[in-house]
KEKE-192695 format. One record per residue: z, x, y of N, C-alpha, C, O in turn. Coordinates in pm, whole numbers, plus 50000, padded with zeros to 5 digits. Atoms other than C-alpha are relative to their C-alpha. Example, Ala and Ser with C-alpha at 12.3 -4.5 7.8 and 13.67 -1.06 7.14 Angstrom:
2
500005008949881507805123049550500005009050120500665019450118;499944991849881507145136749894500734992350109500904997450220;
***
This chain:
129
500045013450072383173063078087499944988850096500644988450197;500105011749912382183031178237500554987549925500714987849803;499545012450061383462995978174501494999350004502185009450013;498565002349987386882980578184500775005449875500195007549769;499064995850106389802991977970500714986749946501044977850024;499245011750055391472966377740500845004349886500425012149802;499074997350113394482968077510499574991449880499204979749893;500295007550130393822958177147501324996049945502245004149935;498755005750058396492935976998499714995049857498574991749823;500045005350136397182925076640500914988449992502044988850041;499015011050021398572891476544501105004249901500845010249797;498894996750085401972895676397500265015249978500685019749872;499944985550008401982933076478501405003949962502335000750037;498664996250038404952947576291500595011350085501795014050083;499484988949916405142976676538500214996050148500515004450233;499885004549860405322955176855501315003750058501375006350179;498724996849949409012962576885500095014550053501015017650128;500004986049952408192999676950499275001250131499195012350183;500555000249867406382990277271498785009550021498785017350116;501194993549983402923005677222498844991649950499044982949867;501175007350036399432992277182499375006349877499315018649865;500664993850116397682996276849498785008250035498455018049968;501214993449951394563006877045499664996350131500084985850179;500675004249872392753007577374498605002749987498175012849931;501434998249991389143002477427499745003950151500144996750243;500394995149868387833022577729498475002149993497985011249926;501524998650009384083017977778499604996249854499934985849799;500515002350137382433021577441500855008049900500445009049784;499114993350090385313041977289501264992349978501774985750068;498775006550039388313028877101500985012249960500695020849877;498924990550022391533050177108501114994349915501884985949963;499015006950095393723041876803501255007550000501235019749983;498684993950019397423048976802500165004549854499474999649765;499684994750132398783067976504500334988449908501144979749940;499805010250105398683046176194500735006649882500425017949845;499254994350119401113051375901500104988949900499454978549912;499885009150112402193033775586501064989150026502104988749960;499225011249963403763003075743499374987049950498184984749975;500575012050049403312969675574500104989750115500674992250221;500045010249902402742937175757501434994550037501624988750144;498675004449971406482929375734500795010450066501975008150092;499354989049931407352962475899500675010449906501225020449952;499364991150096408612979175581499055012749968497835012549989;500814988750044407503013375457499354996449869500034990949781;500775001950125404793010675183499945013649929499565023749988;500164987650084404923036774907501015011050034500675022850037;498984989149968408193054574998500005010749888500145007449770;500014989350106408013088074816498715001949927498625010749842;501355000150069404373081974704498935002150096498484992950163;500984996749897401873100974912498694993049985498084989750087;501225007250017398843084174756500034985350049499074980350105;499855013649952400173049374828500104999750148499554990650211;499874999349854401093059575184498635002250063498284996150164;501304997249945397623073775239499104987749999498444984450097;500785012550016395953042375110500414989250106499574982750168;499495010349903398103019775329499625004950141499104997250222;500474994249865397503042775631498564996750034498274992150144;501375002749975393783039175595499664985450014498734981550085;500205015049982394073001075552500474995950137499854987350199;499545002849867396042999775871499085004250108498854997050205;500934994749913393623021876047498734990650007498224987550115;501145009150007390772999275932500294986750070499424981250138;499655012949932392592968176053500035001050152499624991650220;500014997949855393082982076402498595001950050498224996150153;501374997949957389472994176425499234986850006498494984450102;500735012450006388152959676322500514991150114499714984050174;499515008249887390452942676580499405004950126499334997050221;500554994449882388822965676837498454999850001497805005450090;501445000750005385262957876727499345012349940498175014949968;500524986850056384792990776533500264999649845500664989549788;499694998850143385133002876174500035015349972499755023350060;499914986250045385603035675977498685007650019498705019650048;501274992449977381923044176004499755004050136498865012150158;500214996649858382193046476379501035009750052501035012750171;498984990949958385143070476387499355013950035498545019149958;500634987649959384203101976571501085011649995500735023449985;498934989350002387573120676573501294994149942501684982949974;498655003650058390853118976369500895012050025500485023650030;498914990650012394073136476396500924995649897501414984349901;499225004350115396053136676082501285008449996501225020650000;498734992650005399713146176065500624998349866500804987249816;499384999250132401293156675738501365006550005501585016750070;498634993750004404913163275667500045010849889501035018149881;500104990450104403823184875368498515003849984497694996249933;501474995450006400553205475392499575001849856498385003749831;500504999750137400513207075017499154988249960498464988649857;500805012050022398893172675037498595001550065497734992750054;501334998249932395953187475239498824997249900497884990549942;501195003250089393563186074926499774984549989498634980349972;500225013750015394143148774908499434994250127498754983950126;500655004049869393203145875278498435002849990497624994550032;501424996750020389863163075194499374989049912498294984049943;500525010650083389383137674914499854986750076498854979650062;499975012849928390293108575141498864999950107498234989650129;501124999649905387793120075405498684996449936497864989349994;501245003250075385043118375142500024984949954498994978249946;499895014650040386333083975028499794990150114499104980050100;499985010549888386753066675365498985002150109498674992950184;500994996749899384203084175585498655003849933498615006949814;501274994550048380493093175546499365009650101499675009750220;500614989649917378393120875679499114993150105498454983350071;499214988549960378253130075952501504996650017501864986550079;498525002950000382013131875916500615001750138500115009550219;499304999049864384383127276217500465013850023500695021249927;499214987349966385793157476396501444997049949501904985649938;498705001850064389193163876251500985011350042500605023050055;498844990349983392513181076330501094995149902501504983549905;498935002950083395113182476063501215008650032501095020850036;498784992549947398683192476170501134997649904501414986449862;498705002050073401803199575968501094997250092501205003850195;498885003149913404853184276115501304999249919501224997249798;498795000150085408503184676008500434985249977501074982549875;499755014150025408873146876044499114990650087498504994950185;500745009949926407213115576168500994989650064502204991550051;499105010049930408663085076366501104994649908502244992949950;499035004550105410383072676049500065011249885499045015649833;499904988050089411733099475815499334997849860499015007649794;500595002950136410263082575495498465001750013497825003049908;501454999549988406653085075633499565014849972500245024450008;500574987550043404503113375496498675003550067498235015050068;501364997649935401233109175681499764989650113500174978150103;500325008749894400033094576004498605004350056498295016250066;501414996049954396403092576141499684992550127499804980250129;500475006349875395213085276495498535003250003498075012549937;501454999750014391493080376566499374996950139499974990250224;500885004749887388823077276835498694995649931498135002349844;501225005650065385863055276747499104994650102499514991850215;500925007549913382763040876897500144985249971500514981149861;499945014350017382663003876956498584995049991498364982949976;
***
């Protein structure tokens, strides 16, 4: 990859206290940190409601992609972490809702917990800029 690397920042980033960048652009690729159902005020959105958490997670993913000069249509790879693999069919539906063919490469992983125990889903992505 050629070109400089730059950290992507968000104004009023509710996760700044955790000391990580929302994303890094390296050349023409954007590497997005895991996004979850965290509202602008830092609170969990949709506690106990997978559908609400999934919607907020994609909204957060979109926000970071746009801050880095990209969008959902330019995503080439996602890694999706689920605390309950019973929600996998909803992930399949979400891929059809938020992405278009050719769909991004995908890895979906079942985990026992995420950074905050109330979270049910987290998505990280690589996108073209």
